[in-house]
Residue, then its C-alpha position, 0 to 999 in steps of 0.5 A: x304185694x307184701x313188705x317186710x320190716x324188722x324192728x330191733x331194739x324195742x324196749x321190753x316195756x313197749x313190747x309188753x304193751x303191744x302184746x297186751x293191747x293186741x291180745x285185748x282186741x284179739x289180733x296178732x301183734x303184727x296186725x296191731x302194729x299195722x293198724x297203728x301205722x295206718x291210723x297215724x298215716x291217715x291222721x297225718x294226711x288229714x292234718x291241715x297244712x299252714x298254707x291251707x289255713x293262710x288261704x282260708x283267712x287271707x285268700x281272694x274271698x277276703x280281698x287278698x291276692x296271694x302269690x302262687x306257690x313257688x320253690x325258692x332256691x339259693x340266692x347269694x347275698x349282695x351287699x350295697x356297693x358290691x357289683x353283682x356277678 
């Protein structure tokens, strides 16, 4: 499976840097960009999510029962003295 992406408007200084870095390690600019993207994706996937940190310090093994993950939707605000619709 081959995907194509075209990036227009790259700063000339950035393009020179890409060309120089790719030449230094002996790969094409395309391969160098592929490697940069792959490295960034892998780094992002390894990043610890805030919920994981919270679980580590306040989880069941520390005596805290955390509620299960949930998605919260829109709930209208009801002020005191108003009837709920």
